[in-house]
Structures are given as structure tokens and as C-alpha cells.
MDTraj code that builds the backbone (N, CA, C; nanometers):
import mdtraj as md
import numpy as np

residues = "MET LYS LEU LEU THR GLU LYS LYS TYR TRP ILE PHE ASP MET ASP GLY THR LEU THR VAL ALA GLN HIS ASP PHE LEU ALA ILE LYS GLN GLU LEU GLY ILE SER LEU GLU LEU ASP ILE LEU THR SER LEU SER LYS LEU PRO GLU GLU ILE LYS LEU GLN LYS GLN ILE GLN LEU ASP GLU ILE GLU TYR LYS ILE ALA LYS LEU ALA ILE ALA MET GLN GLY SER THR ASN LEU LEU THR GLN LEU LYS ALA MET GLY HIS GLN ILE GLY ILE LEU THR ARG ASN SER PHE ASP ASN ALA VAL GLU THR LEU LYS ALA ALA GLY ILE ASP SER PHE PHE GLU LYS GLU HIS ILE ILE CYS ARG ASN LYS ALA LEU PRO LYS PRO MET PRO ASP GLY ILE LEU HIS LEU MET ARG GLU TRP ASN ALA LYS PRO ASP ALA THR ILE MET VAL GLY ASP TYR LEU TYR ASP MET LEU ALA GLY LYS ASN ALA GLY VAL GLN THR ILE TYR ILE ASP PRO SER GLY ASN PHE PRO TYR GLN ASP GLU ALA ASN TYR SER VAL LYS ASN LEU ASP GLU ILE LEU TYR LEU".split()
xyz = np.array([
    [0.0825, -0.1220, 0.0000],
    [0.0000, 0.0000, 0.0000],
    [0.0859, 0.1270, 0.0000],
    [0.2159, 0.1103, 0.0224],
    [0.3084, 0.2235, 0.0284],
    [0.3029, 0.3052, -0.1010],
    [0.3023, 0.2352, -0.2139],
    [0.3027, 0.3020, -0.3447],
    [0.1724, 0.3792, -0.3665],
    [0.0613, 0.3231, -0.3221],
    [-0.0681, 0.3900, -0.3362],
    [-0.0726, 0.5196, -0.2562],
    [0.0023, 0.5236, -0.1476],
    [0.0074, 0.6449, -0.0649],
    [0.1032, 0.7471, -0.1252],
    [0.2181, 0.6987, -0.1733],
    [0.3224, 0.7870, -0.2293],
    [0.2813, 0.8525, -0.3607],
    [0.2178, 0.7744, -0.4476],
    [0.1842, 0.8222, -0.5822],
    [0.0403, 0.8731, -0.5865],
    [0.0256, 0.9983, -0.6201],
    [-0.1080, 1.0608, -0.6223],
    [-0.1653, 1.0678, -0.7647],
    [-0.0785, 1.0458, -0.8645],
    [-0.1192, 1.0618, -1.0045],
    [-0.0879, 0.9331, -1.0800],
    [-0.1935, 0.8674, -1.1274],
    [-0.1802, 0.7354, -1.1897],
    [-0.2236, 0.7403, -1.3351],
    [-0.1327, 0.6983, -1.4227],
    [-0.1613, 0.6965, -1.5665],
    [-0.1556, 0.5512, -1.6126],
    [-0.2625, 0.5071, -1.6768],
    [-0.2737, 0.3675, -1.7197],
    [-0.2771, 0.3558, -1.8711],
    [-0.2041, 0.2582, -1.9228],
    [-0.2298, 0.2099, -2.0570],
    [-0.3674, 0.1426, -2.0474],
    [-0.4314, 0.1189, -2.1614],
    [-0.5663, 0.0618, -2.1558],
    [-0.5675, -0.0860, -2.1949],
    [-0.5479, -0.1152, -2.3244],
    [-0.5561, -0.2535, -2.3738],
    [-0.4409, -0.3372, -2.3183],
    [-0.4768, -0.4464, -2.2513],
    [-0.3743, -0.5348, -2.1950],
    [-0.3309, -0.4939, -2.0557],
    [-0.3821, -0.3787, -2.0099],
    [-0.3490, -0.3300, -1.8754],
    [-0.4754, -0.3229, -1.7904],
    [-0.5667, -0.2329, -1.8267],
    [-0.6956, -0.2247, -1.7556],
    [-0.7986, -0.3184, -1.8163],
    [-0.7782, -0.3527, -1.9437],
    [-0.8685, -0.4476, -2.0107],
    [-0.7864, -0.5645, -2.0642],
    [-0.8514, -0.6774, -2.0812],
    [-0.7835, -0.7978, -2.1304],
    [-0.7398, -0.7739, -2.2752],
    [-0.6136, -0.8051, -2.3055],
    [-0.5596, -0.7825, -2.4403],
    [-0.6353, -0.8662, -2.5425],
    [-0.6873, -0.8009, -2.6471],
    [-0.7618, -0.8728, -2.7501],
    [-0.7115, -0.8433, -2.8907],
    [-0.6212, -0.7463, -2.9029],
    [-0.5730, -0.7079, -3.0359],
    [-0.4762, -0.8122, -3.0910],
    [-0.5020, -0.8570, -3.2115],
    [-0.4069, -0.9405, -3.2837],
    [-0.3381, -0.8467, -3.3834],
    [-0.2258, -0.7898, -3.3407],
    [-0.1615, -0.6853, -3.4199],
    [-0.1149, -0.7342, -3.5568],
    [-0.0713, -0.8589, -3.5625],
    [-0.0280, -0.9151, -3.6917],
    [-0.1459, -0.9203, -3.7886],
    [-0.2604, -0.9683, -3.7409],
    [-0.3807, -0.9769, -3.8249],
    [-0.4261, -0.8374, -3.8691],
    [-0.4163, -0.7391, -3.7794],
    [-0.4562, -0.6015, -3.8136],
    [-0.3645, -0.5463, -3.9224],
    [-0.2341, -0.5705, -3.9082],
    [-0.1380, -0.5236, -4.0099],
    [-0.1680, -0.5868, -4.1455],
    [-0.1993, -0.7157, -4.1432],
    [-0.2304, -0.7857, -4.2690],
    [-0.3578, -0.7298, -4.3314],
    [-0.4581, -0.7035, -4.2484],
    [-0.5842, -0.6481, -4.2988],
    [-0.5634, -0.5082, -4.3581],
    [-0.4749, -0.4313, -4.2955],
    [-0.4466, -0.2961, -4.3455],
    [-0.3506, -0.2975, -4.4653],
    [-0.2818, -0.4111, -4.4840],
    [-0.1854, -0.4218, -4.5937],
    [-0.0625, -0.3349, -4.5707],
    [-0.0156, -0.3313, -4.4460],
    [0.1031, -0.2510, -4.4128],
    [0.2160, -0.3418, -4.3646],
    [0.3332, -0.2814, -4.3429],
    [0.4515, -0.3553, -4.2993],
    [0.4239, -0.4396, -4.1754],
    [0.4718, -0.5628, -4.1774],
    [0.4555, -0.6513, -4.0617],
    [0.5669, -0.6270, -3.9597],
    [0.6706, -0.5559, -4.0038],
    [0.7884, -0.5333, -3.9174],
    [0.7675, -0.4172, -3.8195],
    [0.7072, -0.3089, -3.8692],
    [0.6916, -0.1885, -3.7868],
    [0.5620, -0.1929, -3.7076],
    [0.5534, -0.1110, -3.6003],
    [0.4249, -0.1026, -3.5316],
    [0.3279, -0.0249, -3.6211],
    [0.1989, -0.0416, -3.5980],
    [0.0948, 0.0101, -3.6874],
    [0.1030, 0.1614, -3.7059],
    [0.1142, 0.2364, -3.5976],
    [0.1136, 0.3831, -3.6089],
    [0.2372, 0.4351, -3.6810],
    [0.3505, 0.3691, -3.6609],
    [0.4728, 0.4088, -3.7331],
    [0.4551, 0.3829, -3.8821],
    [0.4002, 0.2668, -3.9155],
    [0.3737, 0.2328, -4.0564],
    [0.2843, 0.3372, -4.1213],
    [0.1752, 0.3709, -4.0544],
    [0.0792, 0.4674, -4.1097],
    [0.1438, 0.6045, -4.1289],
    [0.2295, 0.6434, -4.0350],
    [0.2927, 0.7760, -4.0426],
    [0.3834, 0.7900, -4.1651],
    [0.4270, 0.6782, -4.2223],
    [0.5182, 0.6805, -4.3371],
    [0.4445, 0.6810, -4.4719],
    [0.3121, 0.6669, -4.4675],
    [0.2341, 0.6597, -4.5915],
    [0.2014, 0.7985, -4.6460],
    [0.1782, 0.8080, -4.7800],
    [0.1316, 0.9364, -4.8361],
    [-0.0002, 0.9756, -4.7690],
    [-0.0230, 1.1055, -4.7525],
    [-0.1363, 1.1587, -4.6747],
    [-0.2712, 1.0943, -4.7084],
    [-0.3032, 1.0853, -4.8369],
    [-0.4340, 1.0339, -4.8786],
    [-0.4532, 0.8878, -4.8367],
    [-0.3502, 0.8072, -4.8585],
    [-0.3562, 0.6639, -4.8218],
    [-0.3589, 0.6503, -4.6698],
    [-0.2808, 0.7346, -4.6019],
    [-0.2761, 0.7310, -4.4552],
    [-0.4161, 0.7553, -4.3969],
    [-0.4862, 0.8567, -4.4472],
    [-0.6206, 0.8886, -4.3969],
    [-0.7166, 0.7716, -4.4178],
    [-0.7059, 0.7092, -4.5340],
    [-0.7877, 0.5916, -4.5683],
    [-0.7628, 0.4787, -4.4684],
    [-0.6346, 0.4499, -4.4459],
    [-0.5947, 0.3404, -4.3553],
    [-0.6332, 0.3709, -4.2108],
    [-0.6285, 0.4993, -4.1725],
    [-0.6659, 0.5367, -4.0359],
    [-0.8151, 0.5107, -4.0115],
    [-0.8965, 0.5401, -4.1128],
    [-1.0407, 0.5132, -4.1021],
    [-1.0633, 0.3629, -4.0883],
    [-0.9898, 0.2866, -4.1704],
    [-1.0003, 0.1399, -4.1659],
    [-0.9566, 0.0874, -4.0284],
    [-0.8471, 0.1431, -3.9756],
    [-0.7966, 0.1021, -3.8439],
    [-0.8998, 0.1340, -3.7350],
    [-0.9595, 0.2530, -3.7420],
    [-1.0625, 0.2906, -3.6442],
    [-1.1776, 0.1906, -3.6445],
    [-1.2174, 0.1474, -3.7642],
    [-1.3283, 0.0512, -3.7768],
    [-1.2919, -0.0844, -3.7170],
    [-1.1694, -0.1304, -3.7443],
    [-1.1217, -0.2588, -3.6895],
    [-1.1199, -0.2501, -3.5360],
    [-1.0624, -0.1399, -3.4848],
    [-1.0477, -0.1241, -3.3400],
    [-1.1824, -0.1060, -3.2705],
    [-1.2783, -0.0454, -3.3397],
    [-1.4111, -0.0265, -3.2799],
    [-1.4778, -0.1614, -3.2531],
    [-1.4632, -0.2540, -3.3489],
    [-1.5196, -0.3893, -3.3299],
    [-1.4563, -0.4560, -3.2079],
    [-1.3239, -0.4386, -3.1932],
    [-1.2513, -0.4978, -3.0796],
    [-1.2962, -0.4297, -2.9493],
    [-1.3138, -0.2962, -2.9552],
    [-1.3525, -0.2181, -2.8369],
    [-1.4833, -0.2687, -2.7766],
    [-1.5780, -0.3043, -2.8615],
    [-1.7103, -0.3480, -2.8141],
    [-1.7040, -0.4814, -2.7379],
    [-1.5918, -0.5533, -2.7521],
    [-1.5760, -0.6832, -2.6854],
    [-1.4917, -0.6737, -2.5580],
    [-1.4542, -0.5511, -2.5210],
    [-1.3604, -0.5329, -2.4093],
    [-1.4121, -0.5909, -2.2785],
    [-1.3196, -0.6515, -2.2046],
    [-1.3472, -0.7096, -2.0722],
    [-1.2459, -0.6487, -1.9757],
    [-1.2925, -0.6093, -1.8578],
    [-1.2022, -0.5525, -1.7572],
    [-1.1009, -0.6570, -1.7120],
    [-0.9777, -0.6142, -1.6956],
    [-0.8720, -0.7006, -1.6432],
    [-0.9019, -0.7303, -1.4959],
    [-0.8702, -0.8499, -1.4540],
    [-0.8886, -0.8880, -1.3129],
    [-0.8197, -0.7841, -1.2233],
    [-0.8917, -0.7344, -1.1271],
    [-0.8347, -0.6397, -1.0313],
    [-0.8468, -0.4931, -1.0709],
    [-0.8893, -0.4652, -1.1953],
    [-0.8919, -0.3247, -1.2385],
    [-0.9958, -0.2431, -1.1609],
    [-1.1162, -0.2971, -1.1436],
    [-1.2210, -0.2229, -1.0712],
    [-1.1784, -0.1987, -0.9262],
    [-1.1214, -0.3001, -0.8659],
    [-1.0756, -0.2908, -0.7272],
    [-0.9687, -0.1815, -0.7110],
    [-0.8679, -0.1833, -0.7995],
    [-0.7581, -0.0859, -0.7929],
    [-0.8101, 0.0561, -0.8188],
    [-0.8914, 0.0725, -0.9229],
    [-0.9433, 0.2053, -0.9571],
    [-1.0323, 0.2599, -0.8449],
    [-1.1125, 0.1729, -0.7825],
    [-1.1981, 0.2132, -0.6702],
    [-1.1126, 0.2635, -0.5543],
    [-1.0048, 0.1904, -0.5265],
    [-0.9128, 0.2266, -0.4175],
    [-0.8460, 0.3616, -0.4451],
    [-0.7993, 0.3809, -0.5685],
    [-0.7319, 0.5068, -0.6045],
    [-0.8280, 0.6249, -0.5928],
    [-0.9502, 0.6065, -0.6411],
    [-1.0514, 0.7130, -0.6330],
    [-1.0839, 0.7454, -0.4869],
    [-1.0977, 0.6392, -0.4052],
    [-1.1298, 0.6576, -0.2634],
    [-1.0212, 0.7379, -0.1918],
    [-0.8978, 0.7256, -0.2398],
    [-0.7850, 0.7978, -0.1797],
    [-0.7723, 0.9395, -0.2361],
    [-0.8614, 0.9741, -0.3291],
    [-0.8591, 1.1088, -0.3867],
    [-0.7522, 1.1299, -0.4922],
    [-0.6981, 1.0202, -0.5466],
    [-0.5927, 1.0314, -0.6485],
    [-0.6501, 1.0640, -0.7861],
    [-0.5661, 1.1244, -0.8695],
    [-0.6029, 1.1509, -1.0085],
    [-0.5669, 1.0279, -1.0911],
    [-0.6553, 0.9901, -1.1834],
    [-0.6242, 0.8784, -1.2719],
    [-0.6558, 0.9154, -1.4169],
    [-0.5693, 0.8694, -1.5059],
    [-0.5875, 0.8973, -1.6475],
    [-0.5485, 0.7773, -1.7322],
    [-0.5795, 0.7888, -1.8608],
    [-0.5480, 0.6838, -1.9587],
    [-0.4540, 0.7416, -2.0625],
    [-0.3531, 0.6648, -2.0996],
    [-0.2674, 0.6999, -2.2130],
    [-0.2657, 0.5790, -2.3055],
    [-0.3306, 0.5951, -2.4223],
    [-0.3441, 0.4830, -2.5152],
    [-0.3047, 0.5239, -2.6562],
    [-0.2591, 0.4259, -2.7330],
    [-0.2296, 0.4496, -2.8745],
    [-0.3568, 0.4302, -2.9591],
    [-0.4679, 0.4062, -2.8925],
    [-0.5970, 0.3893, -2.9583],
    [-0.6546, 0.5273, -2.9937],
    [-0.7677, 0.5311, -3.0655],
    [-0.8354, 0.6587, -3.0928],
    [-0.9227, 0.6922, -2.9727],
    [-0.9640, 0.8180, -2.9622],
    [-1.0436, 0.8616, -2.8466],
    [-1.1773, 0.7883, -2.8398],
    [-1.2510, 0.7870, -2.9516],
    [-1.3829, 0.7225, -2.9523],
    [-1.3735, 0.5747, -2.9152],
    [-1.2709, 0.5078, -2.9667],
    [-1.2548, 0.3654, -2.9370],
    [-1.2094, 0.3424, -2.7930],
    [-1.1329, 0.4368, -2.7391],
    [-1.0918, 0.4264, -2.5988],
    [-1.2146, 0.4365, -2.5082],
    [-1.3016, 0.5334, -2.5371],
    [-1.4238, 0.5517, -2.4585],
    [-1.5127, 0.4278, -2.4692],
    [-1.5246, 0.3744, -2.5901],
    [-1.6068, 0.2548, -2.6131],
    [-1.5492, 0.1336, -2.5384],
    [-1.4171, 0.1198, -2.5389],
    [-1.3494, 0.0099, -2.4686],
    [-1.3784, 0.0160, -2.3185],
    [-1.3604, 0.1348, -2.2605],
    [-1.3829, 0.1523, -2.1166],
    [-1.5287, 0.1252, -2.0806],
    [-1.6199, 0.1686, -2.1686],
    [-1.7633, 0.1479, -2.1468],
    [-1.7966, -0.0018, -2.1505],
    [-1.7472, -0.0706, -2.2543],
    [-1.7745, -0.2149, -2.2686],
    [-1.7189, -0.2929, -2.1494],
    [-1.6045, -0.2481, -2.0973],
    [-1.5411, -0.3159, -1.9836],
    [-1.6042, -0.2758, -1.8498],
    [-1.6929, -0.1756, -1.8531],
    [-1.7618, -0.1332, -1.7310],
    [-1.6785, -0.0494, -1.6369],
    [-1.5728, 0.0166, -1.6897],
    [-1.4863, 0.0980, -1.6024],
    [-1.4792, 0.2441, -1.6480],
    [-1.5686, 0.2842, -1.7373],
    [-1.5664, 0.4211, -1.7911],
    [-1.5959, 0.5271, -1.6846],
    [-1.6750, 0.4927, -1.5826],
    [-1.7143, 0.5923, -1.4811],
    [-1.5958, 0.6402, -1.3962],
    [-1.4849, 0.5694, -1.4001],
    [-1.3671, 0.6086, -1.3218],
    [-1.2899, 0.7242, -1.3859],
    [-1.3138, 0.7488, -1.5153],
    [-1.2283, 0.8421, -1.5897],
    [-1.3016, 0.9644, -1.6421],
    [-1.2388, 1.0806, -1.6215],
    [-1.2863, 1.2042, -1.6845],
    [-1.2430, 1.1970, -1.8307],
    [-1.3320, 1.2389, -1.9199],
    [-1.3008, 1.2304, -2.0639],
    [-1.1726, 1.3072, -2.1006],
    [-1.1504, 1.4224, -2.0331],
    [-1.0314, 1.5025, -2.0666],
    [-0.9018, 1.4379, -2.0176],
    [-0.9152, 1.3330, -1.9370],
    [-0.7961, 1.2617, -1.8885],
    [-0.7727, 1.1303, -1.9642],
    [-0.8428, 1.1148, -2.0773],
    [-0.8187, 1.0013, -2.1679],
    [-0.7376, 1.0554, -2.2847],
    [-0.6079, 1.0265, -2.2824],
    [-0.5168, 1.0807, -2.3842],
    [-0.4895, 0.9708, -2.4872],
    [-0.5236, 1.0020, -2.6121],
    [-0.5131, 0.9028, -2.7189],
    [-0.4216, 0.9531, -2.8302],
    [-0.4127, 0.8759, -2.9363],
    [-0.3199, 0.9100, -3.0452],
    [-0.3573, 1.0405, -3.1165],
    [-0.4842, 1.0861, -3.1022],
    [-0.5260, 1.2105, -3.1669],
    [-0.4859, 1.3330, -3.0832],
    [-0.4485, 1.3093, -2.9581],
    [-0.4256, 1.4209, -2.8649],
    [-0.2775, 1.4447, -2.8322],
    [-0.1964, 1.3406, -2.8470],
    [-0.0529, 1.3525, -2.8140],
    [0.0261, 1.2546, -2.8998],
    [0.1531, 1.2840, -2.9193],
    [0.2387, 1.1891, -2.9918],
    [0.2328, 1.0554, -2.9185],
    [0.2202, 0.9447, -2.9930],
    [0.2017, 0.8150, -2.9254],
    [0.3251, 0.7679, -2.8482],
    [0.2979, 0.6842, -2.7473],
    [0.4071, 0.6176, -2.6746],
    [0.4946, 0.5447, -2.7768],
    [0.6260, 0.5390, -2.7606],
    [0.7056, 0.5674, -2.6399],
    [0.7365, 0.7148, -2.6132],
    [0.6833, 0.8055, -2.6947],
    [0.7030, 0.9480, -2.6661],
    [0.6348, 0.9817, -2.5326],
    [0.6931, 1.0727, -2.4549],
    [0.6375, 1.1042, -2.3219],
    [0.5248, 1.2065, -2.3236],
    [0.4902, 1.2589, -2.4409],
    [0.3989, 1.3740, -2.4521],
    [0.2668, 1.3568, -2.3772],
    [0.2049, 1.2385, -2.3876],
    [0.0768, 1.2146, -2.3212],
    [0.0880, 1.2221, -2.1704],
    [0.1958, 1.1663, -2.1161],
    [0.2197, 1.1706, -1.9707],
    [0.2426, 1.3145, -1.9270],
    [0.3260, 1.3863, -2.0017],
    [0.3566, 1.5253, -1.9677],
    [0.2313, 1.6126, -1.9762],
    [0.1451, 1.5833, -2.0725],
    [0.0186, 1.6568, -2.0869],
    [-0.0669, 1.6409, -1.9608],
    [-0.0835, 1.5162, -1.9159],
    [-0.1626, 1.4903, -1.7953],
    [-0.0984, 1.5538, -1.6717],
    [0.0325, 1.5465, -1.6635],
    [0.1022, 1.6045, -1.5478],
    [0.0815, 1.7567, -1.5424],
    [0.0809, 1.8206, -1.6581],
    [0.0541, 1.9652, -1.6618],
    [-0.0895, 1.9935, -1.6152],
    [-0.1845, 1.9127, -1.6649],
    [-0.3263, 1.9281, -1.6271],
    [-0.3434, 1.9190, -1.4757],
    [-0.2726, 1.8236, -1.4175],
    [-0.2869, 1.7951, -1.2748],
    [-0.1900, 1.8735, -1.1865],
    [-0.0965, 1.9450, -1.2509],
    [0.0105, 2.0120, -1.1767],
    [0.0869, 1.9093, -1.0918],
    [0.1176, 1.7965, -1.1560],
    [0.1787, 1.6816, -1.0870],
    [0.3310, 1.6833, -1.0974],
    [0.3945, 1.6458, -0.9889],
    [0.5405, 1.6314, -0.9872],
    [0.5753, 1.4894, -1.0334],
    [0.6905, 1.4727, -1.1022],
    [0.7289, 1.3389, -1.1499],
    [0.7354, 1.2334, -1.0390],
    [0.7849, 1.2722, -0.9198],
    [0.8008, 1.1707, -0.8141],
    [0.6674, 1.1293, -0.7504],
    [0.5583, 1.2006, -0.7849],
    [0.4255, 1.1635, -0.7329],
    [0.3404, 1.0966, -0.8412],
    [0.4024, 1.0719, -0.9584],
    [0.3306, 1.0195, -1.0753],
    [0.3841, 0.8817, -1.1132],
    [0.2956, 0.7952, -1.1641],
    [0.3387, 0.6608, -1.2061],
    [0.2621, 0.6183, -1.3316],
    [0.3322, 0.5467, -1.4188],
    [0.2733, 0.4950, -1.5431],
    [0.2613, 0.3432, -1.5300],
    [0.1430, 0.2900, -1.5623],
    [0.1183, 0.1460, -1.5533],
    [0.0868, 0.0927, -1.6930],
    [0.1604, -0.0103, -1.7373],
    [0.1341, -0.0647, -1.8701],
    [0.1867, -0.2048, -1.8885],
    [0.1560, -0.2617, -2.0056],
    [0.1907, -0.4025, -2.0307],
    [0.2918, -0.4193, -2.1433],
    [0.3486, -0.3066, -2.1929],
    [0.4365, -0.3187, -2.3084],
    [0.5563, -0.2253, -2.2942],
    [0.6583, -0.2544, -2.3702],
    [0.7831, -0.1760, -2.3686],
    [0.7556, -0.0270, -2.3851],
    [0.6663, 0.0099, -2.4780],
    [0.6399, 0.1517, -2.5056],
    [0.5859, 0.2242, -2.3827],
    [0.5102, 0.1536, -2.2985],
    [0.4586, 0.2142, -2.1758],
    [0.5732, 0.2476, -2.0805],
    [0.6663, 0.1523, -2.0701],
    [0.7806, 0.1715, -1.9804],
    [0.8699, 0.2853, -2.0317],
    [0.8928, 0.2882, -2.1621],
    [0.9789, 0.3916, -2.2211],
    [0.9137, 0.5294, -2.2108],
    [0.7821, 0.5357, -2.2314],
    [0.7115, 0.6638, -2.2183],
    [0.7276, 0.7176, -2.0762],
    [0.7125, 0.6275, -1.9783],
    [0.7302, 0.6669, -1.8388],
    [0.8711, 0.7158, -1.8117],
    [0.9672, 0.6383, -1.8580],
    [1.1085, 0.6734, -1.8389],
    [1.1397, 0.8082, -1.9050],
    [1.0889, 0.8266, -2.0282],
    [1.1126, 0.9509, -2.1025],
    [1.0472, 1.0716, -2.0356],
    [0.9419, 1.0462, -1.9566],
    [0.8733, 1.1550, -1.8853],
    [0.9316, 1.1752, -1.7451],
    [1.0251, 1.0879, -1.7061],
    [1.0885, 1.1003, -1.5752],
    [1.0028, 1.0500, -1.4605],
    [0.9100, 0.9556, -1.4912],
    [0.8251, 0.8997, -1.3847],
    [0.8500, 0.7493, -1.3690],
    [0.8146, 0.6958, -1.2539],
    [0.8301, 0.5520, -1.2315],
    [0.7230, 0.4744, -1.3079],
    [0.7503, 0.3454, -1.3280],
    [0.6596, 0.2616, -1.4071],
    [0.6309, 0.1291, -1.3374],
    [0.5096, 0.0774, -1.3641],
    [0.4720, -0.0571, -1.3202],
    [0.4402, -0.1364, -1.4461],
    [0.5049, -0.2493, -1.4592],
    [0.4901, -0.3358, -1.5763],
    [0.4050, -0.4554, -1.5384],
    [0.2907, -0.4702, -1.6073],
    [0.2031, -0.5845, -1.5811],
    [0.2174, -0.6871, -1.6928],
    [0.2440, -0.8109, -1.6541],
    [0.2546, -0.9207, -1.7512],
    [0.1925, -1.0460, -1.6883],
    [0.0663, -1.0758, -1.7242],
    [-0.0019, -1.1920, -1.6654],
    [0.0714, -1.3243, -1.6880],
    [0.1554, -1.3319, -1.7920],
    [0.2287, -1.4565, -1.8184],
    [0.3420, -1.4774, -1.7185],
    [0.3863, -1.3673, -1.6551],
    [0.4978, -1.3762, -1.5604],
    [0.6342, -1.3868, -1.6270],
    [0.6399, -1.3669, -1.7594],
    [0.7689, -1.3743, -1.8312],
    [0.8494, -1.2452, -1.8220],
    [0.7820, -1.1329, -1.8179],
    [0.8428, -1.0002, -1.8019],
    [0.9611, -0.9717, -1.8953],
    [0.9428, -0.9783, -2.0291],
    [1.0547, -0.9508, -2.1185],
    [1.1090, -0.8074, -2.1097],
    [1.0270, -0.7122, -2.0599],
    [1.0733, -0.5720, -2.0541],
    [1.1002, -0.5263, -1.9103],
    [1.1239, -0.6225, -1.8241],
    [1.1422, -0.5947, -1.6815],
    [1.2533, -0.4931, -1.6538],
    [1.3590, -0.4978, -1.7332],
    [1.4730, -0.4073, -1.7122],
    [1.4340, -0.2608, -1.7283],
    [1.3275, -0.2356, -1.8022],
    [1.2848, -0.0973, -1.8264],
    [1.1844, -0.0478, -1.7230],
    [1.1413, -0.1355, -1.6310],
    [1.0361, -0.1001, -1.5348],
    [1.0904, -0.0863, -1.3926],
    [1.0217, -0.0083, -1.3114],
    [1.0564, 0.0028, -1.1693],
    [0.9942, -0.1099, -1.0882],
    [0.8738, -0.1515, -1.1288],
    [0.8021, -0.2599, -1.0605],
    [0.7429, -0.3526, -1.1658],
    [0.7350, -0.4812, -1.1329],
    [0.6726, -0.5780, -1.2236],
    [0.5704, -0.6596, -1.1458],
    [0.4492, -0.6731, -1.2037],
    [0.3422, -0.7499, -1.1381],
    [0.2744, -0.8400, -1.2408],
    [0.2189, -0.9497, -1.1928],
    [0.1446, -1.0398, -1.2819],
    [-0.0009, -0.9970, -1.2951],
    [-0.0518, -0.9284, -1.1927],
    [-0.1895, -0.8782, -1.2019],
    [-0.2038, -0.7485, -1.1225],
    [-0.3118, -0.6762, -1.1514],
    [-0.3327, -0.5443, -1.0909],
    [-0.3515, -0.5505, -0.9401],
    [-0.4030, -0.6611, -0.8879],
    [-0.4221, -0.6757, -0.7436],
    [-0.2906, -0.6593, -0.6663],
    [-0.1802, -0.7039, -0.7273],
    [-0.0491, -0.6972, -0.6607],
    [-0.0083, -0.5533, -0.6310],
    [-0.0592, -0.4581, -0.7121],
    [-0.0212, -0.3171, -0.6941],
    [-0.0653, -0.2660, -0.5575],
    [-0.1736, -0.3213, -0.5049],
    [-0.2241, -0.2787, -0.3730],
    [-0.1249, -0.3065, -0.2623],
    [-0.0308, -0.3963, -0.2875],
    [0.0643, -0.4368, -0.1821],
    [0.2065, -0.3891, -0.2075],
    [0.2265, -0.3087, -0.3114],
    [0.3621, -0.2591, -0.3413],
    [0.4025, -0.1487, -0.2426],
])
top = md.Topology()
chain = top.add_chain()
for i, resn in enumerate(residues, 1):
    res = top.add_residue(resn, chain, resSeq=i)
    for name in ("N", "CA", "C"):
        top.add_atom(name, md.element.get_by_symbol(name[0]), res)
traj = md.Trajectory(xyz[None], top)
């Protein structure tokens, strides 16, 4: 519970962190007809403007279908309830679109925990691993780096946190933790955060 007391500002990745991971990124890349080597947003950023806009609409449609199937990750409601009860600020930093982020949170039944202006998506800030989304929320909240923490399930979440000068919690339900070296804390599930 020490960490819950120390950190007043909590920023969460969404898919695979607060909700069960459902994206098959390889299948999405194949459907979009883009490079299988690069991440989706990097691939799209390299396309000519007209094609990029087309592919972004297609990506939004694919992600919307996935969003409607979202399920809350074990422990997410419990952790978010605890943070709210302590008066902490909580936000989302996702590489998803805003509408799909809202739909995901709604489908998972955890949308009531978040203010819409604290859901930072790819339309609002440069995507992770860039720190822009974290820094944006910290400015909104007037938060100091040592009172802020980023929680996520992927390397980009850890790097975004590191680049913003804040500590990170890495969640990996498999317990393999391939990006452990980049994180301050590693947990298999969100419930463990209550005891850090």
C-alpha cells in the first residue's frame, strides 16, 4: 500500500493493462496491408497523406469492433476504486483513438472512473514511447514526477514513463516479463499493486 500512498497521479495504458488484451496486431497489419515489421502507427505515419487517412479510417473501424468486446482485467475495478477513494487523479494513455478508448472503457464497465479530458489518445498527443501524453496529464494535474506513475503491459509504456521522468509498473499476466529491465516494478496482475 506504500506506493498507493506515495503516488497521487496514476496513468494507465488501456488494452492489456486495464482491459484484457484482444488485439491481434499481426492480423490487423495484414488487414491494413502494411509492414509486418513496424508497429501500426509508425507504418501509417510513413504513408502518403491520402492513403494514410484511408488506412486510419479502416484502423478505427477494426479497433471499434474490438472495443465493443472489451473485458475488464482482473483487479482493475478494485484498484481504480481504491485510487478514487484515496482522492488520487487517474488517467489513460493509449495508442488507440479517443472514440474507441471511450467505447473500450464502457464495454469493460470501467468508464465511470475516468474524466473524458484525462483520456489521452493518439489524436491528442504523440504516441508512446514518446512522453507527450504523460507530460500533458502532469501539466493538467500540476503533478510532480516523483508523485506520478505509469502502468502498462508493453515496452512503449515503460519507455514513455522513463522519457517523462516517472516511475513505471509493468504488468505481464504470463509472468515472463521480457521488458522488466525498463520497469521500476513488475506485477502479474493489478491486485499486486495494492501491496507494493
